[in-house]
C-alpha angles and dihedrals in degrees: 000000000000092000089052091053089044092056092044091050096047090048090054093048090048092053095045095043090053092048097047093043092051092048092055098246117160116245095012094176091055092049093045092052092047094052094040089055091054093048096047093048090054090062099030106033090160092062110128112247090229090060093045090052090048093052090048090052091050092050091047093050090050098055102029110089118230119206110190114189131199115273129253114195138189120198136187113259091238093058109132113227106229105132126084124199092235096054113192093217097058085109106127126359099041095039089049093048091045090052091047092054089050104041105026104029093030095221117175118263093240091054092051092045090052092051088048091054097043094049090050088054091054094048093052088062098052128071130276107256092208092053116123088214124080118245140184113203125175131176146161128230118197127197138168124242111290090007094128098263095149091046088050100053090039085058092049090050091051093049092044090058090048094054095047113275110145105190126036122180119195117200102207103182137272096276121090096219094053092046093050090046091052091045090054093048094051092044089055100038104032109021100031109212128231120191110241092214107036098024088227114160127220135186119349089356085078087067102042140336103175098097135073113322119224121227117215125204097202136045134208091264124064119209123225120243114222088250092054097260126127128251129181117252120250113293115267130206120214 
């Protein structure tokens, strides 16, 4: 049923996007998604909000151009060279994500190669998770609007799991919408979700699910405390 709704929703977005763009409206994809959400909920009012947000993210990624530029990096002089571009432990998470970008999202080879190079540059500046010595590494990555920042740190997360990091915390901002959007993106492109009832696969799970499974401590929705504060939902394992 979800795939039927998905096709219907994306078709509505496609038609509205073309109409808004040809009429000269500003932010045609935003308008198309907003109106498509209203239309789809009129016919499918039982659609889970998580699925609706996931569809919106998919539509946005399809029509919003990404321009990934080659990386320029500055490192401390005492940085220890431990990381090689062709890392032998890139056996699951990164290879799965790379294949997902190519076969599911249909990104250009040059764009994926640039993400590969830029994430390698970042990993060269952080510590070796298998080192017997303690380390404290901090850095900053800057990127323009629509420059592939989310794809970049998603690639870093995938590679970090491959090379041995066990816990990764993503600070997704103070606004609920941005945090939910980031959660959806990482669930699709790092975790790879599989519906426990229908066994339907989404994101990188469409490529492979045989490797290590990632446990997440938050979900897309945030519950309300009685006093009006926010608390994470119960941890979920995917």
